[in-house]
C-alpha positions as CSV (number, residue, x, y, z in Angstrom):
1,M,5.4,1.3,-7.1
2,R,7.0,3.6,-9.6
3,Y,8.1,2.9,-13.1
4,G,11.6,1.5,-13.0
5,A,11.6,1.0,-9.3
6,L,12.5,-2.7,-9.5
7,K,16.1,-3.7,-9.6
8,A,17.2,-5.0,-13.0
9,P,17.4,-8.8,-13.0
10,E,20.4,-10.7,-14.4
11,A,21.6,-9.6,-17.8
12,S,21.4,-13.2,-19.1
13,L,17.6,-12.9,-19.3
14,G,17.9,-10.4,-22.1
15,C,14.6,-9.1,-23.5
16,V,12.7,-10.7,-20.6
17,A,14.8,-8.7,-18.1
18,E,14.0,-5.5,-20.0
19,Q,10.2,-6.3,-19.9
20,F,10.5,-7.1,-16.2
21,R,12.3,-3.8,-15.5
22,R,9.7,-1.7,-17.4
23,V,6.4,-3.3,-16.4
24,V,5.3,-3.1,-12.8
25,T,1.8,-4.5,-12.5
26,M,-0.3,-7.0,-10.6
27,N,-2.2,-8.1,-13.8
28,F,-0.6,-11.5,-14.3
29,S,-2.0,-11.8,-17.8
30,A,0.0,-8.7,-18.9
31,L,3.3,-10.5,-18.6
32,P,4.6,-13.8,-19.8
33,P,4.5,-16.8,-17.4
34,E,8.3,-16.7,-17.0
35,I,8.2,-13.2,-15.6
36,N,5.3,-14.0,-13.3
37,S,7.1,-17.0,-12.0
38,L,10.4,-15.1,-11.5
39,R,8.5,-12.3,-9.6
40,I,6.7,-14.9,-7.4
41,F,9.8,-16.9,-6.5
42,S,12.0,-13.9,-5.9
43,G,9.4,-12.2,-3.7
44,A,9.5,-11.3,0.0
45,G,9.3,-14.9,1.2
46,P,7.5,-16.0,4.4
47,G,8.8,-13.0,6.5
48,P,5.8,-10.7,6.1
49,M,3.3,-13.5,6.7
50,L,5.1,-14.6,9.8
51,A,5.2,-11.0,11.0
52,A,1.5,-10.7,10.5
53,A,0.9,-14.0,12.4
54,A,3.0,-12.7,15.3
55,A,1.0,-9.5,15.3
56,W,-2.3,-11.4,15.4
57,D,-0.9,-13.5,18.3
58,G,0.0,-10.2,20.1
59,L,-3.4,-8.8,19.5
60,A,-5.0,-11.9,20.9
61,A,-2.9,-11.7,24.0
62,E,-3.7,-8.0,24.4
63,L,-7.5,-8.7,24.0
64,A,-7.3,-11.4,26.6
65,A,-5.5,-9.1,29.1
66,A,-7.9,-6.2,28.3
67,A,-11.0,-8.4,28.8
68,S,-9.6,-9.9,32.1
69,S,-8.5,-6.5,33.5
70,F,-11.6,-4.6,32.4
71,G,-13.9,-7.3,33.9
72,A,-11.9,-7.4,37.2
73,V,-11.9,-3.6,37.6
74,T,-15.6,-3.1,36.9
75,L,-16.5,-6.0,39.1
76,G,-14.2,-4.7,41.9
77,L,-15.7,-1.2,41.6
78,A,-19.3,-2.5,41.6
79,E,-19.0,-5.0,44.4
80,Q,-16.4,-3.5,46.8
81,S,-15.5,0.2,46.3
82,W,-18.5,1.8,44.8
83,R,-22.2,1.5,45.9
84,G,-25.5,3.0,44.8
85,P,-27.3,3.7,41.6
86,A,-24.2,5.1,39.8
87,A,-22.3,1.9,40.5
88,A,-25.2,-0.2,39.1
89,A,-25.4,2.0,36.0
90,M,-21.7,1.8,35.4
91,A,-21.8,-2.0,35.8
92,A,-24.7,-2.2,33.4
93,A,-23.0,0.0,30.9
94,A,-19.6,-1.9,31.2
95,A,-21.0,-5.4,31.0
96,P,-21.7,-5.4,27.2
97,H,-18.1,-4.1,26.5
98,A,-16.6,-6.8,28.7
99,A,-18.7,-9.4,27.0
100,W,-17.7,-8.1,23.6
101,L,-14.0,-8.2,24.5
102,T,-14.3,-11.8,25.8
103,Q,-16.3,-12.9,22.7
104,I,-13.7,-11.4,20.3
105,F,-10.9,-13.1,22.2
106,R,-12.6,-16.4,22.1
107,E,-13.4,-16.1,18.3
108,M,-9.9,-15.1,17.3
109,P,-8.5,-18.6,17.1
110,R,-11.4,-19.8,14.9
111,E,-11.2,-16.7,12.6
112,T,-7.4,-16.5,12.2
113,G,-6.2,-20.0,12.9
114,C,-4.1,-18.7,15.8
115,R,-3.5,-20.8,18.9
């Protein structure tokens, strides 16, 4: 963030407002507690965190769909459409990827708290 990029707070804050306008830092010991409190309580709110949670839910759904689709396609190719050593090699190469996708999908709720 650039110097002076914040909107000036209410004029009733006087000198504190001037400090707030001039200092843009994440070092909470550099500003008085009143400024830190003002900055925390007038922040972005829960919107960005809720958006991140929705994105994680979307990622979990995409991973589930990818794991299911990838497993079904490779199984269908190996068992129905494609025969021979090339099919066996493809199935052997694809199995770890399908297992990884499934594992990641199953671990997401534990790691992120989703679902």
